[in-house]
N, C-alpha and C positions, 0 to 999 in steps of 0.2 A: 368480547375481549376479556371482561372481568372473569367470565367462566373459565376461559383459557388459563388465566393466571392463577385462579384458585385451583384449577385442575393440576397445575404443575406440582403443587405440594402433595396432592393425592397420589400422584404417579411415583413419588419418591421410592415407594416400596418395590416398584418394578425395576428400578434402574440397575441395581446390582446384577440381576439375572440377565437383563437385556444386554448390558454392556460388558459383562465380565470377560468374555473371550477377547474382545477388543482391548480392554484395559490391560490384559496380560501382554498383548502384542505392542501396544502403543501407550506406555505409561506416561501420563502428564504431557502428552504431545511430543515426547521424544522416544526414539528407539530405545527400549529398555536394555538392549545389549550394550549401549553406551555406558550403562552403569557398571558393566563388567567388560565384555568385549563388544565392539560395535557390530551390530547386525549387518550381514553382508548380503548382497544380491546373490542368487544362485549362480553357480559356475556357468550354466547354460540354461536359458529360457527359450522355449520355442512356441510360437503361435502357428498352429497347424490348421489350414483351411481358412475360409472366409474371403470376403471381397475387400481388396485394398483400395482406399481412397488416400493417396499418399501425400496430398497437400500441394502437389505441383500443378494441379488443374487438368491433368490428362485423363484418358479413359480409365475407369476403374478396372482392376485386374482381379479375376476370380481365382479361387483355389491356390492361394499363396501360402508360402512357408516363410516365416520371419524368424531368424535365429539371432538371439541376443546373448552376447558373452560379456559378463560383468555388467557395466552400465551402458554399453553401446551395442548398436545393431551391427552384427557381423555380416549378415547376408539377407537379401530379399529375393525370393525366387518363386517359381511355380512348383506345385507338387510334382514329384518325380525328378526334379532337377537338383534337389539338395537332400542329402541324407540327414535324418534327425540324429544328433549325437546321442550316444548311450548316456543314461543317467540324467538326461535333460528333464527339466520341469516342462510339461507340455500343456498348453492351453488350447483346447479344441474350439475352433471358431467357425465351423461349418454353418452356413446360413446367416452368419453375422457380418458386420462391417467394421473394418479396422481403419482408424484415422490417427493422425498425430494428436497428442494431447492438446486440449484447447487452451487458448490464452484469453484472459480478460485484461484488456490493454488500457483500462482507465480505472484505477482502484485507489481509494483511500483506505489502505489495508488496516484491518483491526484483527486482533489475535483470535477471535472466535470464528473467523471466516475459514480457517484452514481445512477442517474436516468437511465442511459443507461444500467447499469448492472441489475438493477431491472427489466427492460423491457425485458431482456433476461432470466429472471428466476434465476439470480445469487443472492443468499442471503447471501453468506459468501465469504470472501477473506482472503488470507494469504500474508502479504507483505514480502519483501525481507530484512527487517531490515534497512529501511531508513526513518521511520516516524519521528524520533526525539521525543522530549518531548510531542509534540502535539498528538502523536499517541494514547495514552491511553485515554485522554479526548474525542477525536473524537470517538474512539471505544465505550466507555461507553455511550456516547450520542446516538449513533445508537442503541445500545442494549436496551436503555430505550425508543426508539421510538421518540426521540427528533430531530433526523436528518435523512433525507430520503436518504437511501443508504444501501448497503449490510453490514453485520457484518465485520469490518476490523480487523482481528486478526493481531497482530503486534509484531515484534522483537525489536522495538524502534531503536536500532543501530545494528552494526555488527562488527566482527573482520576483519581487513584488514591488508595487509603487509605494507602499507603506510597510515598514517593518512590523512583523508580528511581535507582540510584546511591547517593543519600543522603550524598554527600560535602559538600554545600553549594556545590560548584563548578559544578554543572550550570546551564545556561542555561534561561531560561523555555521555550524551544522543545524542550528535551529531553523525549522521551516519558515520561509518568508523573510528573506534578507533584501535590503534596499541599498545598493552601492551608491556612494556619493560621487564616484568618478569612474572613468574607464579603467584606471588601475585597480580600484576597488573591485570592479567586476572581474577582472582577471584573477585577482587574489581569491575571490570567492570560488571561482571555477576550479582553481588549483586546490583550494581547501576541500571542496566537495569531492573532487577526484581522489585526493588523499584519503578521504574517509570511505572510499569505495563506491562512488556514484557510477551507475551504469549509463546514465544519460544526464544532460543538463536541461533543466526545466525553466522556462520563462513563463510566469503565470499571468502576466498582464501586458498591455501594450502602451502604457503611458510614460515610460521612462525616457530620458534623452536618447536619441539614436546612437550616440557614441557608446552608451552602455551596452546596447544590443550588439553593436559591431564588435566591441572588445570582447564581450562574453562569448559570442559565437566564434570569433577568431581563436580565442584561447581554448575553447572546447575542441575545435578542429585540430589545433596543435597537439592536444592531449589524446586525440582519437576518440572523443566522446560525441555521440549524436546529440542533436538539440531538438526539443519539443517546445513549440511556441504558441501560447494562447494570444494570437495577434489581434486583439480586440480594438486596437487603436487607442488614442488618435495618432500616436507616433508610429507604432509598429502595427502594420496591417498584414494581410496575407501576402500581398505582393512583396513587401519588404522582407517578410520572413522567408519567402521562397528565394529571394536574392541572397539572403544570408545563409542559405543551405539547410534550413530546418528539415527534419525528416517527417514531422507530423504536426498537424494543427489539431490539438485536442478540442473537443466541442465544435470542430470546424470553425474555430474562433475567427470572427471578423468578416466572415463571408457575407453575412446578411447586409452589413453596412457597405461592403464593397460593391455589391450587385444591385443595391436599391436605386431606383430611378431618382428619388429625391435624396441628395447627399445629406449626411450627418454633419452639421456645421457647428454643433455645440455638444459638449458632454452632458448638458441638461436635456438633450433630446429624449422625450419620454418613450420613444418606440423601442419595443423589445425585438428579439430576433424574429419572431413570427410576423410582427408588424413590418419589419424591414423586408422580409422575403415576400410579403404580400404585394409589393410593387417591384418585383424582380425585373430588371432590364435584361432582355435576352442577349443583347450584344455584349453587355458587360459580363454576363455569366459565361458566355462562350469564350470570351477573351481570357477571363481568369482561369477557367478550366484548362485552356491550352498552356498557360504559364505553369500551373500547378503540376500538370502531367509531365511537361517538359523538364521541370525541376525535380521530379521524383518526390513530391510531397504527398504523403498519405494523409487521409482525413479520418478522424474518429468523431462522427457526428453526434453521438450520445442523444439520439432522437428522443428516447423515453424521458431523459432528464430535462432536455431543453424544451420539448414540446409536450410535456405531460398533459394528458386529458384529451388530446386531439386524435389519438390513434383509434383505428377501427376496433381494436381488441382491448381497449382500455378497461372496460368493465370485466372482461375475462381475466386480464392481468390482476385486477383487484381480487377476484375470486381465488385465483391461483396462489397469490401471496397469503391470503387468509388461510387457505387450505394447507399451505406449507407449515404454518405454525399449529393449526388445529390438529393435524395428523402427524406432527413431528415425533421422531423417536424420543422417548423420555430421556435417554442419555444425552441427546443434544440439548433438550430444554433444561437439563441439570446445570448447564454452564452458560447457555445463551442469555445475555443480559435482558431481563424482562423489560427494562426501559427502552431497549432498542427495538423490541417487538412493538411497543406502543408507538415509537417514532416511525417505524416502517409503515404501519397501517394507517397512521394519521394522514398520510398524503392522499388517501382515498376519501377523506371526508369532504363532501362537496365535489365539484368538478372544476379543476383549474382551467384557466383560459378566458375568463370573462363571460359575458352574456350578450345577447342581442347582436347588434351590428358589430360590436367589438369582437365578439367570438367569431362571427362569420368572416371578418377580415383576417383574423389570426388563423382560422382554419384554412383559408386560402394560402396564407403564408406558409403554413405547415406543408400543404400539398406542393407548393413551389419548392420548398426545401427538399422534399423527397425527390422531386423531378430534377433539381440541380444535381443531387448526388447520383441519380441514375445516369444523367448526362456525363458526369465525371467518370463513373465506372465504365460507361460505353466508350469513352475516349481513352481507356487504358489506365485510369487512375485506380489506386489501391484504397479501398474502403476497409476500415478496421472496426469491428463491432465491439468496442469497449462499452461497458455498461454504466460507467461512472458509479461503480459500487462504493457505497459509503453507508453510514449508519441509518440512512433512510431507505435502503434497498435490501432485498433478500439476496445474499450472495448466490451466484449460480443461476437462480431463477431469473434474476434481472438480465443476465447475459442472454438467456434463451429469449426473453421478451425483446431485447434489442435486435436479435436475429430475426424474429417474427416481423418487426417493423421494417427491417431491410427487405423482406419479401413484399411488404406493402409498397415499397418503393420500386419494386420490379427487379431487385438484385437476385441473381440466381443462387440456389443452394451451394453450387460449387464455388462461386465467388465469395459467399459468406464463409465457407469452410476455409478457403485460402486466407481470407482476412483474419480469421481467428486462429490461424496456425502459421503458415509460411510468412505472410506479409507482416504479421505482428513481430515475429522473430527478427525479420530483416530491418524493421525500424530502429532496433537497438543493436544492430550488427551481431546478432546471435544466429543468423541463418546458417552459419557453418556447422553449428552443433545441434540446432533445434528447428522445429517448424515443419519438417517433412520427414517421411519415413524412408530413409536411405541408408545404405551401408556406411558405417563410420560415424553416424550421428548418435547422440544420446537417445536412449530408449525411453521416451515418454510417449505412451500409446493409449488409445481409447478404443474399446470394442463396444459396439452398440448392437441391439437386437433387430433393428429395422433400418431401412435405407434412408439416410438423411438427404440424399439427392432427390428423393420423392417428396419428402416433407422434412424441413429443417428441424421441426420439433421432435423428430425421431432421435435426435441427440439426447433427449431425456431418457431414452431406454438404455441406460448404461448397464453393460454386463460386466466389463472388466476394465480396470485402470492399471496401467503399468507406469511406474515413475522411477526413472534412473535405473531401469533394468530389473526392477523388483515389483511383483504384483502387490497392489495396494489392497489391504483389507477394507472393504467398503463397510459403511456403518459408522457408529459414533461411540465414543468412550466418555462416560460421565466424568472421568477424571482428567479430561483434556485441559492442559494448562501449559502452553508452550513456554520454554525457558525464557525467551525474550518476548514479553507480553506487550506487543505493539498496540497502542491505542490511538490510531489515526494521527492527529497532530500533537498528542499529549505525551511525548517521550523526552521531555527536556532533561538534561543532565542535572539541573537544579530546578526543583518545582517552586511554584508560587512566587515567581520573581515580581509580579505586580504587587503582591502583598509586601515583599521586601522593599520595593521602591517606595511604597506608601509609608512604611514604618520607619525607614531610615531618617527622614527629617524630624520625625517625632522623637526618635531615640537620641538624636544628636542635639535636639533643641530644648531638652528639658531643663528644669531648674530645681533648686532645693539642695538640702544638705546631704541627701542620700544619693547613691550612685544613680546617675541619670543618662548614662550612655554618651557622655561627652567624648570628644575625639579619642580614639583608642590609644592606649599607651604604646610607646615605641619599642623597637626590638631590644631585648635584653632587660627590660624593666618588668617587674612583677605585675601579674594581672591583678585587677581590683578584687577585693573580697567583701562585697557588700552583704549586709544583713538581709536585705530584700533583693532578690535577683531580678535583673531585666530579662525580657524574652530574648533568646538568642536567634540569630538569623544567619543563614548561609547564602552567600552571593555567588561563589564559584568553587569548582573542584578541579584539581589537576594532579595526575593525568585523568583523562576520562575513561580510558580503556586499557586493560591488560589482558594477558593470555592465561588461561587456566594452567595451573602448575607453576606459576611464576614464584620466585623466591620472595621472602619477606621484603616488603617495599614500603615506601613513604608516600602518603597521599596528602596533598596540601588542601586545606579548607580555608577559604577566605570569607569573611563576613563581619559581623559586629556583635557586641554584647557578650563576648566570651569572658568568663570570670574564672577565678582561681579554682573553684570547685566544679567547673563544667565537666561533664562526662561525655565522651564520644562513643557512639554505638555503631558497629558495622554488622549488618544482618541481625540486629538485636543483641549483639554481644559487645560488652564494654571492651574498648581497645585503648592502648596507651598512646599518649601524644606528648609533643613538646610545644609549649606556647611560645611562638616567635613574638607575638604581640596580642593585644586584645582583639585584633582583626585577622589573625592568621594562626592556624594550628597545623603542625606537622604531625600527621597521624601515622602510626606504625601498624601495618596490616600484616599479620603473621601468614606465612606460606600455607599453613593449614586451613586458612579461611579463603584461599584462592584456588581451591581444588574444584570448586563447583561453578560451572559456567552460569551466567545469568546477569540480571540487571539489579545490582544489590544496593540496598539503602545505607546511607550514613546520615546520622542526625547528631546534633549537639543538644545535651539536656542540662539545664541549669537547676540548681537545688531550690527547693521551696524554703521559706515563703517567697512569693513573687512581689515585685514592686507594684503598687496599686495602679500606677499610670502607665508605665512602660513595660509592665509584665502582664498582669491579669487582663488588661484591656486588649492585649495583642496576642495572647496565646496561653498555652498551658505549661510553659517552661521547656517544651521540646521544640526544636527548630523545624523549619521546613526541611524537606528531604533533598539530599543530594544522592546521585547514583554513580556507582562505579560499574562499568561494563566489564565483565569477565567473559571473553569470547572463547569459543572452543579452539583448542590447539589444532594445528594441521596434522 
């Protein structure tokens, strides 16, 4: 590992040569034409020849001709049945295999996944409800071809039994919200829908039932599918099915539902493998019938939930190490080194226990595989989501999950359907995506060997088509998406825990110098202390505008604003009007709103700083707030 990280610096001289062509095509993760005129898909793209596996599960068709006009498939036929339009861009696919673009349907998306996933043929992802307000602008930019990456369908936030942050300053879009009532649940669903959520995510099963009922009902009214991690003790798989959920991420709650010995306390030490080790066959069959009848898909995340028990675990470790050891220098130019360390750390030792404990859990793992095979045989839809997060290699982890599906006895055709058609259907996108049919969006994958013979042949990527345009494979050292998503770290105002800790200190000081006592009211002059306090931002409004907006006013709320405070937007000083010591009305000129992105605002107080409520709490510059400037339509 140390050699790898040292080698990254030695490779820097190679990066420009390796990535130059791609950098010209995909500057900073965005289509460079957007800097002038947006790059367009060719008028007509034709895939000529090859064997079609269309995602519907039928017999593959040889010698096909697929015609794409703009971003959609206009026809799918056999050779000789359709003329190739003049001036079309033609991709020769003889001897190759054509599939819908793949989906990774359980992702904690991070900005550096984009190119890697495309190189694996992944053209769509479903996140786990942790994108925050930035999720929809990022998704929409990808859909428009303005950011290089897979389509990132998002839940924006999710219901949890404990709120993330817990300061009371978090926005409704902050990932991990805990409603206090059924009405709160409805309001959160409406808020997330207003922010652009594609689905509504319930991350745990311990809230009062009326919360789940209200949230699910409101989602249904708004036409949003629900995903439920029904771990109990209140919401289990049965209750989730009755509420109409589309998917149980992690196959949540199934272990405790089918275990012979019931879980009677949340202090029960048994994990999922322990619970499955005593699977009751009758309970399993009964639950399967309910799930299939209710059209509930399962995303078992075998690799994440039962890591270390797979027959190919050691090979997975080798392949993940090899991924980084042989990675394109252009990828290593931006892939965070600490994430490489985190990914490979999972292979230190072997998870799962030792001795009798390991044997019991190994049996539980085998029973879990068998349960899911029974579910598939009964007509249930299995989704191979990889639980891709900073501890996984994007793309590689999805292939590993598919390999584990084969260990369970799931056929390659079922795996392909799960990673295409059935994934799209869980979020009501089957009308546009998931299969190769006339009228659908042209997200396609061409591989060099038959994945029905060996699912790992999906690694042999020849061509990826996204939104009707052939994707240049490889990496750009300058990859830097406009909306730089960082898993759960996309808060409109950063460091709220710090703000929450600082506030009582700032307002509780004493002495003759300015000590942050209760802010002055509207219309009164700001204090002008000799020694400045550390400023803090608590909220920003609005959170989002559209590129090209006229000059506008942004409100910053916080404390310790003083007469000589300076406000900076994207590092540029901007004028403001002080409403009080806790509120500034900041004027953002139209010239600063021409560039889409996630732009910083800070408040800077002059030096010298107060020794107690200045120097001990910062450097005179506040925590960051962010204004999202989304792409215009």
